[in-house]
C-alpha positions in Angstrom: 94.9 142.4 -6.5 97.9 144.4 -6.8 96.3 145.7 -3.4 96.7 141.8 -1.7 100.4 141.6 -2.8 101.5 144.3 -1.0 99.9 143.6 1.3 100.1 140.7 2.1 104.4 141.9 1.3 104.2 144.6 3.6 102.6 142.5 6.8 105.5 140.1 6.7 108.3 142.4 7.1 106.7 143.9 10.3 106.3 140.5 11.6 110.4 139.0 10.5 112.6 138.7 13.5 115.3 141.0 13.9 118.4 141.0 15.4 117.1 143.8 17.3 115.1 141.6 18.5 117.7 139.5 20.0 119.3 141.9 21.7 116.2 143.2 23.9 114.6 140.1 25.0 118.6 139.2 26.4 118.7 142.8 27.5 115.3 142.4 29.4 116.0 138.9 30.5 119.3 139.7 32.1 118.3 143.5 33.6 116.0 140.9 35.2 118.6 139.0 36.9 118.3 136.1 34.4 122.0 134.1 33.2 122.3 134.4 29.2 124.2 131.7 27.2 124.1 130.7 23.9 124.5 126.8 23.3 124.5 124.0 20.3 121.6 123.7 19.3 121.2 119.5 19.5 119.3 117.5 16.9 119.1 113.7 17.4 122.5 113.9 15.4 123.9 116.4 15.0 124.7 120.5 16.5 123.6 123.2 14.8 124.9 126.6 15.7 123.3 129.2 16.6 125.0 132.0 14.8 124.5 131.2 11.7 122.5 127.7 12.0 125.4 125.7 10.3 125.3 121.6 11.4 127.8 120.2 12.6 128.8 116.9 14.5 128.3 115.7 18.1 131.9 116.6 18.7 131.9 119.9 17.8 133.8 122.5 20.1 133.6 125.2 17.8 131.6 126.1 14.5 133.8 125.0 11.5 131.5 127.8 9.0 132.1 131.5 11.6 133.9 130.2 14.2 131.1 130.5 17.4 132.3 128.6 20.3 130.1 127.6 23.4 129.7 131.1 26.5 130.8 133.8 23.2 
């Protein structure tokens, strides 16, 4: 039983995305001529910050939690 739990934990840790993966994807895209800019994630009547995932009203111009602004 304990072997199954350890195997499952190691498998989950191996596939967890990190910031390094995001940086690698951005570098891959920019090296091939694509422009990579982060924007607000919109969902119904809210905006979501792509850095800290905090929700804001549609009128928000800056994240009040981490200070992120579009185009940073």
